[in-house]
N, C-alpha and C positions, 0 to 999 in steps of 0.2 A: 250568280249562273245552278243551271240544279240540269244536270247533262243526265239525259236518257237517251235509248237506241233510236238513233237518226233521229233525232230532236231537243228541245234545249227550252228550260223555261226561264224564262229573266225573270229574279225574283228581287222584291224590295224591301225594305234594310227589317220593318216586321216580318215579314213574309222568312227572313233567309232567319231572324230567332224564333220562332216557328222551329224552324225545319230545325236548327240546330238542338231542342230540344227534346227532339221526338227519339226516344234513345227505348224501345223497349220496357221501361223504368215508367216514367214518371205518366200519368196519367192526366188528360185531357186539362181535366181544373187543376192537376199541380204545372201545368205549363199555364194556365193561366193565371195560375194565383204568383207566377216568378216572372211573367210578362208583364203583371200589371205593376211588380216592384221594379223593371228595366222603363216599361211608360205611366209616371205616377199623373203624369196630365192625361191621361184616360182614363177612363169609366172601366168597373170594371163588369158591366152591360158589355162594351162597346167591346173590349178585350178579348169576350169567348166570344161573341158575335165572330169579329175576325177573323180566331184561331178556329174554328167550326167552318164558317163558310172555307178557311182555304184545307184544310186535312179535309172535307168532302170533296170540292177541286182535285186534291191527291187521289183523293180515292175513288174518283172517279175515273182518271185518267190511267189509273192503275198503278202506281207510284207509293202508295203506303196500302202497308197493310196490317189490323188491327189481330194484336196477338188476345189472347185469352178465348 
């Protein structure tokens, strides 16, 4: 569960894994690569799509900030 002012966002296991890797040092490609190792049964394109979609949703909600 991701909590933010007066709201919460229930996370599935993949979303939680993505969020844990958002440390300000990793790039999107690095996150995709690490998750592909964690979920080898999924294609690289599927993992990339899920990561990008999730991060875009967090950006829209103001829960994520792009550095650099």
